[in-house]
C-alpha positions as CSV (number, residue, x, y, z in Angstrom):
1,M,-24.7,93.4,12.4
2,I,-28.2,93.6,14.1
3,S,-30.7,90.9,15.1
4,G,-32.7,91.5,12.0
5,N,-29.7,90.6,9.8
6,V,-29.0,87.3,11.6
7,P,-32.4,86.1,12.8
8,N,-31.6,82.3,12.5
9,H,-28.6,82.7,14.7
10,L,-30.9,83.6,17.6
11,I,-33.1,80.4,17.6
12,S,-32.3,77.7,20.1
13,I,-31.9,75.0,17.5
14,A,-29.3,77.0,15.5
15,K,-26.0,75.3,14.7
16,T,-23.1,76.9,12.9
17,G,-20.1,75.8,11.0
18,F,-21.7,74.1,8.1
19,L,-22.7,76.6,5.4
20,T,-19.6,78.8,4.9
21,A,-16.4,77.2,4.3
22,P,-13.5,79.2,5.9
23,R,-11.6,81.1,3.4
24,N,-8.2,79.6,2.8
25,P,-5.2,82.0,3.0
26,V,-4.2,83.5,-0.4
27,P,-0.8,82.4,-1.7
28,A,2.0,83.5,0.7
29,Y,3.4,86.9,-0.3
30,S,6.9,86.1,0.9
31,S,8.1,84.8,-2.4
32,I,7.3,88.1,-4.2
33,A,7.4,90.7,-1.4
34,K,9.4,91.8,1.5
35,L,8.0,93.6,4.7
36,F,9.9,96.7,5.8
37,P,9.0,98.2,9.2
38,M,9.0,101.9,9.1
39,T,10.3,104.0,12.0
40,E,9.1,107.3,10.8
41,K,6.1,108.6,8.7
42,N,8.2,109.6,5.7
43,M,11.3,107.7,4.7
44,K,13.5,106.9,1.8
45,L,14.8,103.5,0.8
46,V,18.4,103.7,-0.5
47,D,20.7,101.2,-1.9
48,L,23.9,101.2,-4.0
49,G,24.1,99.6,-7.5
50,G,26.2,96.7,-8.4
51,A,29.8,96.5,-7.4
52,P,32.5,97.0,-10.0
53,M,34.1,93.8,-11.3
54,P,37.9,93.2,-11.3
55,H,39.8,94.0,-14.4
56,R,43.3,93.6,-15.5
57,S,45.6,96.3,-14.2
58,K,47.2,98.7,-16.7
59,G,49.3,100.5,-14.2
60,T,47.1,103.5,-13.5
61,P,43.9,102.5,-11.6
62,A,40.7,102.9,-13.6
63,F,38.1,103.6,-10.9
64,D,34.4,102.5,-11.3
65,D,31.9,104.2,-9.1
66,F,28.7,103.0,-7.4
67,I,25.3,104.5,-8.3
68,E,22.7,105.3,-5.6
69,K,19.1,104.1,-5.8
70,V,16.4,106.0,-3.9
71,L,12.7,105.4,-3.4
72,A,10.6,107.7,-1.2
73,I,8.0,105.8,0.9
74,E,5.1,106.8,3.2
75,P,2.3,104.7,4.7
76,V,-1.5,105.2,4.3
77,T,-4.1,104.1,6.7
78,F,-6.3,101.1,6.0
79,E,-9.3,100.4,8.4
80,L,-11.7,97.5,8.9
81,P,-14.7,98.6,11.0
82,V,-17.2,96.2,12.2
83,K,-20.2,96.5,14.5
84,I,-22.7,94.1,16.1
85,S,-25.8,95.0,18.1
86,R,-26.1,94.2,21.9
87,N,-29.4,92.3,21.3
88,A,-27.7,90.1,18.6
89,V,-25.0,89.3,21.1
90,N,-27.3,88.5,24.0
91,D,-29.7,86.4,21.9
92,D,-27.0,84.5,19.9
93,Q,-27.5,80.8,20.3
94,T,-24.4,79.8,18.4
95,G,-21.8,81.7,20.5
96,M,-20.1,82.8,17.3
97,L,-21.3,86.4,16.4
98,L,-19.3,88.4,18.9
99,S,-16.1,86.3,18.3
100,R,-16.4,86.7,14.6
101,A,-16.7,90.5,15.0
102,R,-13.7,90.6,17.3
103,T,-11.5,88.5,15.0
104,A,-12.4,90.2,11.7
105,G,-8.9,91.8,11.8
106,A,-7.3,88.5,10.8
107,N,-8.4,89.5,7.2
108,Y,-5.4,91.8,7.1
109,D,-3.2,88.8,6.3
110,R,-5.3,88.1,3.2
111,F,-5.3,91.8,2.4
112,Y,-1.5,92.1,2.5
113,A,-1.1,89.0,0.3
114,Q,-3.8,90.2,-2.2
115,Q,-2.3,93.7,-2.5
116,A,1.2,92.3,-3.0
117,F,0.0,90.3,-6.0
118,K,-2.1,93.1,-7.3
119,T,0.8,95.5,-7.1
120,L,2.9,93.0,-9.1
121,N,0.2,92.6,-11.7
122,D,-0.2,96.4,-12.0
123,G,3.6,96.9,-12.3
124,D,3.3,97.9,-16.0
125,D,0.8,100.7,-15.4
126,S,2.5,104.0,-15.4
127,S,-0.7,105.7,-14.2
128,I,-0.4,104.0,-10.8
129,A,2.0,105.9,-8.6
130,N,3.1,102.9,-6.6
131,S,4.0,101.1,-9.8
132,I,6.9,103.5,-10.3
133,G,10.2,102.3,-9.1
134,Y,13.5,103.9,-8.1
135,D,14.4,104.6,-11.8
136,G,11.3,106.7,-12.3
137,L,9.7,103.9,-14.6
138,P,7.1,101.3,-14.0
139,L,8.3,98.0,-12.6
140,F,7.8,96.5,-16.0
141,S,9.0,98.8,-18.8
142,N,10.7,98.7,-22.2
143,S,13.2,101.4,-21.4
144,H,15.0,100.7,-18.1
145,V,18.3,102.5,-17.7
146,D,19.7,103.2,-14.2
147,K,20.5,106.9,-13.8
148,G,24.3,107.5,-13.6
149,A,25.0,103.9,-14.6
150,K,28.1,102.8,-16.5
151,Y,26.0,100.5,-18.6
152,T,23.6,102.7,-20.5
153,T,22.0,100.3,-23.0
154,V,18.2,100.3,-22.7
155,Q,16.9,97.1,-21.2
156,D,13.3,95.8,-20.9
157,N,11.3,93.3,-18.9
158,L,7.9,93.7,-20.6
159,D,6.4,91.6,-23.3
160,S,3.0,90.5,-24.6
161,N,3.4,86.8,-25.2
162,T,0.7,84.2,-24.5
163,L,1.9,81.7,-21.7
164,S,3.2,78.6,-23.4
165,I,6.3,76.4,-22.9
166,A,8.1,78.0,-25.8
167,N,7.3,81.5,-24.7
168,F,8.3,80.7,-21.1
169,N,11.7,79.6,-22.2
170,T,12.1,82.7,-24.3
171,Q,11.2,84.9,-21.3
172,Y,13.6,82.9,-19.0
173,V,16.6,83.4,-21.4
174,K,15.7,87.1,-21.7
175,A,15.5,87.6,-17.9
176,A,18.7,85.6,-17.4
177,L,20.6,88.0,-19.7
178,V,19.6,91.1,-17.9
179,K,22.7,93.2,-16.8
180,D,23.3,95.4,-13.8
181,D,24.4,99.0,-14.0
182,H,28.0,97.9,-14.7
183,G,27.0,95.8,-17.6
184,E,27.4,92.4,-15.7
185,T,24.7,89.7,-15.8
186,T,23.0,89.4,-12.4
187,D,22.9,85.6,-12.3
188,Y,19.6,85.6,-10.5
189,T,17.7,82.3,-10.5
190,Y,14.2,82.7,-11.9
191,D,12.3,80.0,-10.2
192,L,8.7,81.2,-9.9
193,L,5.8,81.6,-12.4
194,V,2.9,83.7,-11.3
195,T,-0.2,83.8,-13.4
196,D,-4.0,84.0,-13.1
197,P,-6.1,80.9,-12.6
198,T,-6.9,80.6,-16.4
199,G,-3.3,79.7,-16.8
200,R,-3.3,76.7,-14.4
201,N,-3.0,74.0,-17.1
202,V,-0.1,75.5,-19.0
203,A,1.6,76.5,-15.7
204,H,1.4,72.9,-14.5
205,Q,2.8,71.6,-17.7
206,I,5.7,74.1,-17.6
207,C,6.6,73.4,-13.9
208,N,5.7,69.8,-13.4
209,V,5.6,67.7,-16.5
210,P,8.9,66.3,-17.5
211,G,8.2,66.5,-21.2
212,G,6.6,69.9,-20.9
213,T,3.5,68.2,-22.5
214,D,2.1,64.8,-22.2
215,Q,4.9,63.5,-24.3
216,P,7.4,61.9,-21.8
217,T,10.1,61.6,-24.5
218,N,10.4,65.4,-24.7
219,S,12.7,67.3,-22.4
220,N,11.5,70.1,-20.1
221,P,14.3,71.6,-18.0
222,N,11.8,73.7,-16.0
223,A,10.0,70.6,-14.4
224,G,10.8,70.4,-10.7
225,K,12.9,73.6,-10.7
226,V,10.3,76.3,-11.3
227,N,7.2,76.6,-9.1
228,Y,4.0,78.4,-9.9
229,I,1.4,80.4,-8.1
230,L,-2.1,81.2,-9.3
231,S,-3.3,84.6,-8.2
232,S,-6.9,85.9,-8.6
233,K,-5.4,89.4,-8.5
234,F,-3.7,88.9,-11.9
235,D,-5.5,89.9,-15.0
236,A,-6.6,87.1,-17.4
237,G,-3.7,85.9,-19.3
238,A,-1.1,87.9,-17.3
239,W,2.0,86.0,-16.2
240,V,5.3,87.0,-14.6
241,L,8.7,85.2,-14.0
242,V,10.2,86.0,-10.6
243,A,13.6,85.3,-9.0
244,S,11.9,84.4,-5.7
245,N,14.8,83.2,-3.6
246,E,16.8,86.4,-3.7
247,V,17.2,88.5,-0.5
248,T,15.4,91.4,-2.0
249,K,12.0,91.1,-3.6
250,P,10.2,92.9,-6.5
251,I,7.4,94.1,-4.2
252,I,8.0,96.1,-1.0
253,I,5.4,96.2,1.8
254,V,6.1,99.1,4.1
255,E,4.5,99.1,7.5
256,R,4.4,102.0,10.0
257,E,1.7,100.3,12.2
258,A,1.0,96.6,12.0
259,P,-2.7,95.5,11.9
260,H,-4.2,96.0,15.4
261,L,-7.2,97.0,17.3
262,P,-6.4,100.1,19.4
263,P,-8.2,100.4,22.7
264,E,-9.7,103.8,21.5
265,M,-11.2,102.0,18.5
266,I,-13.4,99.8,20.7
267,W,-16.6,101.4,21.9
268,F,-20.3,100.9,22.6
269,N,-22.9,103.1,21.0
270,P,-26.0,103.1,23.3
271,E,-28.1,105.2,20.9
272,A,-27.9,102.7,18.1
273,D,-30.9,100.4,17.2
274,D,-31.4,96.9,18.5
275,G,-30.1,97.7,22.0
276,G,-27.0,99.6,21.0
277,E,-23.9,98.5,19.1
278,Y,-20.5,97.2,20.0
279,C,-18.0,98.8,17.5
280,F,-14.6,97.6,16.6
281,N,-12.3,99.4,14.1
282,F,-9.1,97.6,13.2
283,V,-6.4,99.7,11.6
284,A,-3.0,99.4,9.9
285,R,-0.7,102.0,8.3
286,C,1.1,100.5,5.4
287,N,1.7,100.7,1.7
288,F,2.9,98.7,-1.3
289,Y,5.8,99.7,-3.6
290,V,7.8,98.1,-6.3
291,G,11.5,97.3,-5.9
292,D,14.3,96.0,-8.2
293,W,12.9,95.5,-11.7
294,R,15.7,93.0,-12.5
295,L,14.1,90.4,-10.2
296,V,10.9,90.1,-12.5
297,S,10.0,89.7,-16.1
298,M,6.5,90.1,-17.4
299,G,5.6,87.7,-20.2
300,H,2.1,89.2,-20.7
301,S,0.2,92.0,-18.9
């Protein structure tokens, strides 16, 4: 940012705060993603599968085993470099230019949320490495089978149905009947609908209208029990059903270094035009992965 780019900020009658509305935070990612602080550069996330259920004794114990789930993770570096000329700072009549440059790192909050929803939207794309889960398949797939599981029937959480009240209820039932690696239903509560902004009207009817439509005599069991989020990172027509209140989440944000502005990433370049440049480079080391596919079901990609 140099004086020539912001000439009207440098005149004495300039006033700021009227022409650009502050960008509101994107929907909070906590309902679909969980943050995992990394203590090393390369790590593995490990978990056991479902615990065996009790069964009637037949004298000799029939042992059921646990399976192990593994997902290798590593961070990548994301940077946010900004610069502003010395002359622009000294001639600024609004008092905003330098502070805006220094606080640009706040956009990492938006970035995390946007990437979390984008990762969820892209969860059916096998060509994206981070869409592949612990079972070696995309988050959304028609052929889920846990390796070494007692229950070996193929399960799926991927469909191509237009968002509607009828299709939502079909997807809900399908998700509710998904089984763990021992063949037991998970009993997760699917309470969140995520879709793109074009699905706003239908999402509202599903989640808020007692009749599911404008007919108050109809019955809609989802009203008041299922919430919805509109994400601009979702493809047009895409929608996903999420069990959002479980301890684990379908998206995992791994973080080796939280967003920050290291001292060595603040410098002044005296040889730059317009009196030299103040430079700031915000950095974070993080990445975005997919977790347990049983927590989500894609109605349409």
